[in-house]
C-alpha positions as CSV (number, residue, x, y, z in Angstrom):
1,X,-22.3,-30.4,2.7
2,X,-23.4,-29.4,6.8
3,X,-23.2,-26.0,7.5
4,X,-21.8,-26.7,10.9
5,X,-18.7,-28.3,8.9
6,X,-17.8,-24.6,8.1
7,X,-17.1,-24.4,11.7
8,X,-14.4,-27.1,12.3
9,X,-12.5,-25.5,8.9
10,X,-12.9,-22.3,10.4
11,X,-11.1,-23.4,13.2
12,X,-8.3,-24.3,11.3
13,X,-8.5,-21.4,9.4
14,X,-7.8,-19.6,12.7
15,X,-5.0,-21.9,13.8
16,X,-3.0,-21.5,10.8
17,X,-3.4,-17.6,9.9
18,X,-3.2,-16.8,13.8
19,X,-0.1,-18.7,14.9
20,X,2.1,-17.9,11.7
21,X,1.2,-14.6,11.9
22,X,2.6,-14.5,15.5
23,X,5.0,-16.5,14.3
24,X,6.8,-14.4,11.5
25,X,5.4,-11.1,12.9
26,X,7.9,-12.2,16.0
27,X,10.3,-13.4,13.8
28,X,11.0,-10.1,11.6
29,X,11.1,-8.4,14.9
30,X,13.8,-10.1,16.2
31,X,15.4,-10.1,12.7
32,X,14.9,-6.4,12.6
33,X,18.3,-4.8,12.7
34,X,19.9,-7.7,10.4
35,X,17.1,-6.8,7.6
36,X,17.9,-2.7,8.2
37,X,21.6,-3.6,7.3
38,X,20.1,-5.3,3.9
39,X,18.3,-2.4,2.9
40,X,14.4,-0.8,2.8
41,X,14.2,-2.9,-0.3
42,X,14.6,-6.1,1.5
43,X,12.7,-4.7,5.1
44,X,9.7,-3.9,3.3
45,X,9.7,-7.0,1.3
46,X,9.8,-9.3,4.4
47,X,7.1,-7.3,5.8
48,X,4.8,-8.2,2.7
49,X,5.1,-11.5,2.8
50,X,4.8,-11.8,6.8
51,X,1.1,-9.9,6.0
52,X,0.2,-12.6,2.5
53,X,1.9,-15.7,3.8
54,X,-0.6,-16.6,6.8
55,X,-3.5,-15.8,4.7
56,X,-1.9,-17.6,2.3
57,X,-0.8,-20.6,4.1
58,X,-3.9,-20.8,5.9
59,X,-6.5,-20.5,3.1
60,X,-4.1,-23.3,1.1
61,X,-4.2,-25.8,4.2
62,X,-7.6,-25.6,4.4
63,X,-8.2,-26.1,0.8
64,X,-6.1,-29.4,1.0
65,X,-8.6,-30.7,4.1
66,X,-11.5,-30.1,2.1
67,X,-10.1,-31.8,-0.6
68,X,-8.9,-34.9,1.4
69,X,-12.7,-34.9,2.5
70,X,-14.1,-34.9,-0.6
71,X,-12.1,-37.2,-2.6
72,X,-10.8,-39.8,0.0
73,X,-12.3,-42.5,1.1
74,X,-14.6,-41.9,3.9
75,X,-12.9,-42.5,7.4
76,X,-15.4,-41.0,9.6
77,X,-17.6,-44.1,10.8
78,X,-14.4,-45.5,12.1
79,X,-13.3,-42.9,13.8
80,X,-16.1,-41.9,15.9
81,X,-14.2,-39.9,19.0
82,X,-13.9,-36.4,17.7
83,X,-15.6,-34.1,15.2
84,X,-14.6,-34.8,11.6
85,X,-12.8,-31.8,9.3
86,X,-15.3,-33.1,6.6
87,X,-17.6,-31.8,4.3
88,X,-20.2,-34.5,5.0
89,X,-19.7,-35.7,8.3
90,X,-19.1,-31.8,10.2
91,X,-22.1,-31.6,12.0
92,X,-20.5,-32.1,15.5
93,X,-18.9,-29.2,15.2
94,X,-21.9,-27.3,16.4
95,X,-21.7,-29.2,19.7
96,X,-18.6,-27.7,20.4
97,X,-19.3,-24.5,22.0
98,X,-15.4,-23.3,22.0
99,X,-15.0,-23.4,18.1
100,X,-18.7,-21.4,17.6
101,X,-17.0,-18.9,19.6
102,X,-13.8,-18.6,18.3
103,X,-15.4,-18.8,14.8
104,X,-17.6,-16.3,15.7
105,X,-15.4,-13.9,17.3
106,X,-12.8,-14.0,15.0
107,X,-15.8,-13.2,12.1
108,X,-16.8,-9.8,14.5
109,X,-13.3,-8.8,14.2
110,X,-13.2,-9.4,11.0
111,X,-16.2,-7.5,10.1
112,X,-15.2,-4.6,12.6
113,X,-11.6,-4.2,11.1
114,X,-13.5,-4.4,7.3
115,X,-15.7,-1.3,8.4
116,X,-13.0,0.8,9.8
117,X,-10.9,0.2,6.7
118,X,-13.7,1.1,4.8
119,X,-14.8,4.0,6.8
120,X,-10.9,5.2,6.4
121,X,-10.8,5.0,2.7
122,X,-14.1,7.0,2.3
123,X,-13.2,9.6,4.6
124,X,-9.6,9.5,2.4
125,X,-11.8,9.9,-0.7
126,X,-13.9,12.5,0.3
127,X,-10.8,14.2,1.8
128,X,-8.8,14.2,-1.3
129,X,-12.0,15.3,-2.8
130,X,-12.2,18.4,-1.3
131,X,-8.2,19.1,-1.5
132,X,-8.7,18.8,-5.0
133,X,-11.4,21.2,-5.1
134,X,-9.0,23.6,-3.1
135,X,-5.9,23.1,-4.6
136,X,-4.3,24.6,-8.1
137,X,-2.7,22.5,-10.6
138,X,1.2,23.4,-10.0
139,X,2.7,24.2,-13.6
140,X,6.0,22.3,-14.1
141,X,9.1,24.0,-13.7
142,X,10.8,24.7,-17.5
143,X,12.4,21.5,-19.0
144,X,10.5,19.6,-16.9
145,X,8.9,16.3,-18.2
146,X,5.6,14.7,-17.4
147,X,5.2,13.9,-14.1
148,X,2.8,13.5,-11.6
149,X,0.0,16.4,-10.5
150,X,0.6,18.5,-7.9
151,X,-1.8,20.0,-6.5
152,X,-1.1,23.2,-4.4
153,X,-3.4,24.2,-1.4
154,X,-3.5,27.2,0.0
155,X,-2.8,26.8,3.9
156,X,-0.1,28.0,6.4
157,X,0.0,24.7,7.8
158,X,3.4,22.8,6.2
159,X,2.0,19.5,4.7
160,X,3.1,17.7,1.4
161,X,1.9,14.1,1.0
162,X,1.0,11.9,-2.0
163,X,-3.1,10.1,-1.9
164,X,-6.1,9.4,-3.9
165,X,-6.6,6.1,-5.3
166,X,-8.3,6.9,-9.0
167,X,-7.0,9.9,-9.0
168,X,-3.6,10.3,-7.2
169,X,-1.9,13.6,-6.8
170,X,0.6,15.1,-4.6
171,X,-1.2,17.5,-2.4
172,X,1.1,20.4,-0.7
173,X,0.5,23.7,0.7
174,X,1.8,27.1,0.3
175,X,2.9,27.0,3.7
176,X,5.1,24.0,2.7
177,X,6.4,25.9,-0.1
178,X,7.4,29.1,1.8
179,X,9.1,27.1,4.8
180,X,11.4,24.9,2.1
181,X,14.0,26.5,0.0
182,X,13.6,25.4,-3.5
183,X,16.4,22.4,-3.2
184,X,14.0,20.8,-0.3
185,X,11.0,21.4,-2.3
186,X,12.3,19.7,-5.4
187,X,13.2,16.7,-3.0
188,X,9.7,16.9,-1.3
189,X,7.9,16.2,-4.8
190,X,10.4,14.0,-6.1
191,X,9.6,11.6,-2.7
192,X,6.3,11.8,-2.8
193,X,6.7,11.1,-6.8
194,X,8.0,7.8,-5.8
195,X,5.3,7.0,-4.4
196,X,3.2,7.6,-6.7
197,X,5.2,6.0,-9.6
198,X,5.9,2.6,-7.6
199,X,2.1,2.6,-6.9
200,X,2.4,2.6,-2.8
201,X,-0.7,3.6,-2.6
202,X,-2.4,0.9,-4.0
203,X,0.2,-1.5,-2.4
204,X,-1.0,0.0,1.0
205,X,-4.1,-1.0,0.4
206,X,-3.4,-4.1,-0.6
207,X,-1.5,-4.8,2.6
208,X,-4.0,-3.6,4.7
209,X,-6.4,-5.7,3.5
210,X,-4.0,-8.8,3.8
211,X,-3.7,-7.1,8.2
212,X,-7.3,-7.8,8.1
213,X,-6.5,-11.2,9.2
214,X,-3.7,-11.0,11.2
215,X,-3.3,-11.8,14.8
216,X,-3.6,-9.1,17.3
217,X,-0.7,-7.0,17.6
218,X,1.3,-8.4,14.8
219,X,-0.8,-6.6,12.3
220,X,0.0,-2.9,13.6
221,X,4.1,-4.2,14.1
222,X,3.8,-5.3,10.0
223,X,2.1,-2.0,9.4
224,X,4.6,0.1,11.0
225,X,7.8,-1.7,9.6
226,X,6.8,-1.5,5.8
227,X,5.6,1.8,6.6
228,X,8.9,3.2,7.7
229,X,10.7,1.0,5.3
230,X,8.6,2.3,2.3
231,X,9.5,5.9,3.5
232,X,13.3,5.4,3.4
233,X,13.3,3.8,0.1
234,X,11.5,6.7,-1.2
235,X,14.3,8.8,0.4
236,X,16.6,7.1,-1.5
237,X,14.7,7.8,-4.8
238,X,14.6,11.2,-4.3
239,X,18.0,11.6,-3.9
240,X,18.8,9.4,-6.6
241,X,16.6,11.7,-8.1
242,X,18.6,15.2,-7.1
243,X,21.8,13.8,-7.2
244,X,22.6,14.2,-3.6
245,X,20.7,12.8,-0.5
246,X,21.5,16.4,1.8
247,X,18.2,18.3,0.4
248,X,16.3,15.7,0.8
249,X,17.8,15.0,4.6
250,X,17.2,18.8,5.0
251,X,13.7,18.9,4.1
252,X,12.7,16.1,6.3
253,X,14.2,18.0,9.2
254,X,12.4,21.0,8.2
255,X,9.0,19.5,8.0
256,X,9.5,17.6,11.1
257,X,10.1,21.2,12.8
258,X,6.6,22.3,11.8
259,X,5.1,18.8,12.6
260,X,4.4,20.2,16.3
261,X,2.4,23.0,14.8
262,X,-1.4,23.4,15.5
263,X,-3.3,20.3,13.5
264,X,-3.8,20.3,9.5
265,X,-6.9,21.7,8.1
266,X,-9.3,19.3,8.5
267,X,-9.8,17.9,4.9
268,X,-5.8,17.8,4.9
269,X,-6.0,15.9,7.9
270,X,-8.1,13.5,6.9
271,X,-6.3,12.8,3.6
272,X,-2.7,12.6,5.1
273,X,-4.3,9.7,8.0
274,X,-4.4,7.4,5.0
275,X,-1.1,8.7,2.9
276,X,2.7,8.1,4.2
277,X,3.3,10.6,6.8
278,X,4.8,8.9,9.4
279,X,5.9,11.1,12.9
280,X,8.8,10.4,15.3
281,X,11.9,11.5,16.3
282,X,13.4,8.0,16.2
283,X,12.1,7.4,12.4
284,X,13.4,10.7,11.5
285,X,16.9,10.1,12.4
286,X,16.9,6.6,11.2
287,X,15.7,7.9,7.9
288,X,18.1,11.2,8.2
289,X,21.1,8.4,9.1
290,X,20.7,6.0,6.3
291,X,20.3,8.9,3.5
292,X,23.6,10.7,4.8
293,X,25.2,7.3,4.9
294,X,24.5,5.6,2.2
295,X,22.7,2.6,3.0
296,X,22.1,0.1,0.9
297,X,18.3,0.0,-0.8
298,X,18.4,-3.9,-0.3
299,X,16.9,-4.7,-4.1
300,X,19.0,-7.6,-4.5
301,X,18.2,-9.0,-0.9
302,X,14.4,-8.4,-1.6
303,X,14.5,-10.4,-4.5
304,X,16.3,-13.2,-2.3
305,X,13.5,-12.9,0.2
306,X,10.7,-13.1,-2.1
307,X,11.9,-16.4,-3.6
308,X,13.2,-17.8,-0.6
309,X,9.6,-17.2,0.8
310,X,7.9,-18.8,-2.3
311,X,9.5,-21.9,-2.4
312,X,9.1,-22.2,1.2
313,X,5.5,-21.8,0.6
314,X,5.4,-24.0,-2.0
315,X,7.2,-26.8,-0.2
316,X,4.6,-26.4,2.7
317,X,1.7,-26.9,0.0
318,X,3.3,-29.5,-1.7
319,X,3.8,-31.1,2.0
320,X,0.2,-30.6,2.8
321,X,-0.9,-32.3,-0.1
322,X,1.6,-35.1,-0.1
323,X,0.7,-35.9,3.9
324,X,-3.0,-34.8,3.2
325,X,-3.9,-37.7,5.2
326,X,-2.3,-37.5,8.4
327,X,-2.1,-33.5,8.4
328,X,-6.1,-33.9,8.5
329,X,-6.2,-36.5,10.9
330,X,-3.9,-34.9,13.3
331,X,-6.1,-31.9,12.8
332,X,-8.9,-33.6,13.9
333,X,-7.3,-35.1,17.0
334,X,-5.9,-32.0,17.9
335,X,-9.1,-29.8,17.6
336,X,-12.2,-32.0,17.7
């Protein structure tokens, strides 16, 4: 196998992954209102698919082309007018400066993004460890069943968030406990407990890994909408836990009012950066409106969206396998 042939396959991956990432992000932006009416579970599922599908499709197309190159009849000698997507005859890609630049540039962007994510995770881990040491375990109330650990941190700053991958916990400040009435306090803890119960911290990390491959701007849009939908879904969980939405909405508003205070303690700020703390008046209004308006959760719609995406991906991969020859030659002609 020629090392230069990997440049051609890398160019195909970029074309398929980047093009489908932009197309899916644009489609979801255009259909955001329709998805919002179906519920946050449907929105979250759609955004997760938009993050995963481009990577899956691009990897599948590259795999199909590599398989075609390895198993089909060698057509390279008869088609010498372009560089070949071939494991054996791909040396000509080394002469395509644009392909080298594109693949090298994408690799550099991927490396920078991966380094940024790694740094954020490490900083978050260190901050969580410091908060864990500073906080004290909050004993559950009378009659309360087993639940996530809650660490109460002595601080005048008002914060409450879930963090930690190895030892997930809810970190709340004494300032938050003093600022909220008992029902609002329970609402905030129920919201964060739902994050932990549903594995949202790990899901967020998985989303970030997939978004390493997203097209510029597309990843940020997908991340923001996924996070907003997740917050509304956990608000609904907290309302179900308490049996009424009003304490949850009241707690959200009260916490938002305190968000204008000076920055959090350094450890809390670093940990919150990797947790679920989206801000903004428009987002707050949407969350409160969804709670008090009885918006649907959208779980059935989410399952339908998931099945449709799975069927579409399977059909696309099957078509690539069925028409591997024309696809192979067409991409060679386009790129080579």
